[in-house]
N, C-alpha and C positions, 0 to 999 in steps of 0.2 A: 539849056542846062549849063550851069556855071562850073568853074573849075573846082569849086568846093564839092559839088556833087560827084565829079569824077574822082576826086581825091578820096571821098568817102567810099566809093565803089572799090577803089584799089585797096584801101585799108581792110574792107570786109573780105575781099578775095585773099589778101595776104593772111588775115587772121584764120580764115577757113583752111587755107593751105598749111598754116603752122600747126593748127590743132589736129588736123586729120593726118598730116605727114605725107601729103601728096608731093611727088617730086618728078621732074622731067626724066625721060629715059636716058640712061648712060651717066647719071650723076651718082655721087657717093651717098649711101644710105645714112641719114642722120635722124630718122624718126624715132629710133629706140635708144638714143644716146642720153646721157645724163644732162648734157647741155640743152637738148630739146625739151627734156622734162622740166628743167628750170625755166626755160622760156615760156612753156605753157603755164606754169605756176604764176610767173610774172604777168602774163596776159590775163589770167583769171583775176588776179589781185587788182590789176588796172581796171578791168571792167567793173568789178565790185566797187571800187573807189569812185568811178565815174557815175555809176547808178546811185550810190549813196549821196554824192554831191548834188545830183539832180533832184533827188527826193528831199534832201534837206532844204535846198533852195525853194522848191515848190511848197514845202511845209511852212517856210518862213513868209513867203509871199501870199499864201492862201490860194484858194481855187481861182481860176481865171474868171474875172468879173466882167470885163468889157466885151462880151460876145455880142457882136452886132448882127442884126438881121435886117434885111431889106423888106419893107412891107409896102406894097403898092397902095396908094390912097388917092381917091378921086377928089380933086380940089378944083373948083371953078370950071368943071367940064373937061379937064385934062388930067392925065395920070401924073402923079408926082411920087418919087421914092422918098420915104421917110425912114430914117435909121432909128431902130428901136433897140434899146439895151435889154438883153435877156436877163431875167432875174433868176436866182438859184432855184426858185420854186417852179420854173418852167421846165426843169429837167426831171 
């Protein structure tokens, strides 16, 4: 697992903690403050923007075309792997 994976895990944990208001024992409560409410709104807006950018990029590029499948083929008495491009009608 790469550092990007661990960074993504940390971001998800931080986002869940921010949205739910989880806090360590003995710390000041900030879950119901106006600053935390603003942070939650910013987090939601950020997620909506990221999803919109992802969907717009996918719409611009179209559906994934180069899906490759490995198909075993017998050639001259021995097995050979042939890469076949899946057509949209295959799905």
